[in-house]
C-alpha positions as CSV (number, residue, x, y, z in Angstrom):
1,X,-0.1,0.2,-0.2
2,X,1.6,3.4,-1.2
3,X,3.1,5.6,1.8
4,X,1.1,8.6,2.1
5,X,-2.6,7.2,1.1
6,X,-1.3,4.7,4.5
7,X,-1.3,8.1,5.9
8,X,-4.8,9.4,5.3
9,X,-6.4,5.8,7.3
10,X,-8.2,5.3,10.0
11,X,-6.9,2.1,12.1
12,X,-8.1,0.1,14.3
13,X,-6.0,-3.7,15.5
14,X,-8.7,-5.5,15.7
15,X,-9.2,-9.4,16.7
16,X,-11.3,-12.5,14.9
17,X,-11.2,-14.9,16.6
18,X,-14.2,-17.7,15.7
19,X,-14.8,-17.5,12.2
20,X,-18.3,-16.6,13.0
21,X,-16.5,-13.5,13.6
22,X,-14.4,-13.7,9.5
23,X,-17.6,-13.1,8.1
24,X,-19.8,-10.8,10.1
25,X,-16.6,-8.4,9.7
26,X,-16.6,-9.1,6.8
27,X,-19.8,-8.5,5.8
28,X,-19.5,-5.7,7.9
29,X,-16.5,-4.7,4.7
30,X,-18.0,-5.4,2.4
31,X,-21.3,-2.7,3.3
32,X,-17.8,0.4,4.0
33,X,-17.3,2.9,0.9
34,X,-14.4,3.0,0.1
35,X,-11.2,1.0,0.9
36,X,-10.8,-2.1,3.7
37,X,-7.5,-3.5,4.1
38,X,-5.9,-5.7,6.9
39,X,-2.1,-5.5,8.5
40,X,0.4,-7.7,10.2
41,X,2.6,-5.6,10.8
42,X,4.1,-3.5,8.4
43,X,4.5,-7.0,6.0
44,X,1.0,-8.4,5.5
45,X,-1.3,-6.3,4.1
46,X,-4.8,-7.7,2.1
47,X,-8.2,-6.7,1.3
48,X,-10.5,-7.3,4.4
49,X,-14.1,-7.5,1.7
50,X,-13.2,-10.1,0.5
51,X,-13.7,-13.6,2.9
52,X,-11.2,-16.1,1.3
53,X,-8.7,-13.2,2.2
54,X,-9.8,-13.2,6.4
55,X,-10.1,-16.2,7.1
56,X,-6.2,-17.3,5.0
57,X,-5.1,-14.7,7.7
58,X,-6.6,-16.1,10.4
59,X,-5.1,-19.7,9.6
60,X,-1.9,-18.8,9.0
61,X,-2.0,-16.9,12.2
62,X,-1.1,-13.3,12.2
63,X,-2.5,-12.4,15.2
64,X,-1.1,-8.5,15.6
65,X,-3.4,-7.6,12.7
66,X,-5.0,-4.1,12.2
67,X,-7.8,-2.8,10.6
68,X,-7.9,0.5,8.1
69,X,-10.6,2.3,6.0
70,X,-10.5,5.3,4.3
71,X,-14.1,6.6,5.2
72,X,-15.0,6.5,9.3
73,X,-16.4,2.7,10.6
74,X,-15.1,2.7,13.8
75,X,-19.2,3.0,14.8
76,X,-19.3,-1.0,12.5
77,X,-16.0,-2.4,13.6
78,X,-16.4,-1.5,17.5
79,X,-17.2,-5.3,18.7
80,X,-13.5,-5.7,16.9
81,X,-11.7,-3.4,18.2
82,X,-9.7,-3.9,20.6
83,X,-7.5,-0.9,21.2
């Protein structure tokens, strides 16, 4: 992801525990306007609107997940936010 773009995004540390959490999270992400990404440290970034991508991130045991959004979606993702 472009470094200039990431400075304008909303960021929240999140936790996804169950498969149900992942499905709910992706459904919410799909309704958000603009880009919605999940980042694991500074190494990997995936589209949070992709069920397969988010499930793969969980399967790979990404533990330090940060949600990045172009618009303020705090209230929509509140139950997953760990900050």
